[in-house]
N, C-alpha and C positions, 0 to 999 in steps of 0.2 A: 311576470309579477306574481307575488304570493299575497294573499289577502287574509286578514283576520277580520271577522265580521260579527256583528251583534244583530240578531233577529228579534223582533217583537211580534207576538201574536196579535192579530187584528180583532179576534173574537174573544180572547181570554186575557183581560188586563193582568199584568204582572207576570205573564209567561214570557220568558226570554231565553235565548240560546246563543252561546258564543261558539264559533267554529273557525276553521281555517280551510282555504281552498286556493287553487290556481285559477279557477274560472268562476267568478262570483255569480254571474247571471245564470249559468248552468246549475250551480249549487242551489241557488234560491229556487229555481224551477223544480229541482229534485225535492227540496223541502216541501214545496207547495203541492207536489203530486203525492205526498205521503210516503216517499221512498226512504225516509229516515225514521227509524223506530222511536227515537226520542222526541221528535217533533210532530209526528203524524197526528196525534190526538188534538193538536192545538191549531190546526189550519184555519185561515191562511196566515202567512207570515209576510212581514215586510222588513227590509234592511233599515235598521235604526242607526247603524254606525259601521264604518269599515276603515281599515288602514292598509296601505299597500307597502310591501317590502320587496326588495330585490332578491333576497335570499330566503330559501325555505327554512333555514336554521333560525334566522331572525324572527320570521313569522311564527314558527313553532314555539320559540322562547316567549314571545309576547302573548300568544294564546295561553300558554301554561301559566304565565304570570297573572293574566286576567281571571283565571279560575282559582287563584289563591285568595285567602282572606284579605291580604293587603292590596292585591290587584283589584278585587271587587270594590274595596273602599276607594281606591284611586279612581276607578272608572265611574263610580257613582258621583264622585265629587268633580272630576275633570272631563270625562268623556260623554256621559249621558246624565247630566244633572236633571233632577225632576222626573226621570224616567226610570 
């Protein structure tokens, strides 16, 4: 499986990160160990949302969409309202 995920910082309200991986537990561990330059300053992280896809192509396309303006609007309204 391939996962698109949304992380939320536990210490810094409003800090969020969207990514893609094949191993969600391992990737979250990497984020929380500070092994990602983009997320290291905002430790610790928790998974706020994830979606599973059978193909890497579909996961990549959904991740790209979520990082666009319309994808962000869709996600705020449908995937993580109030967050």
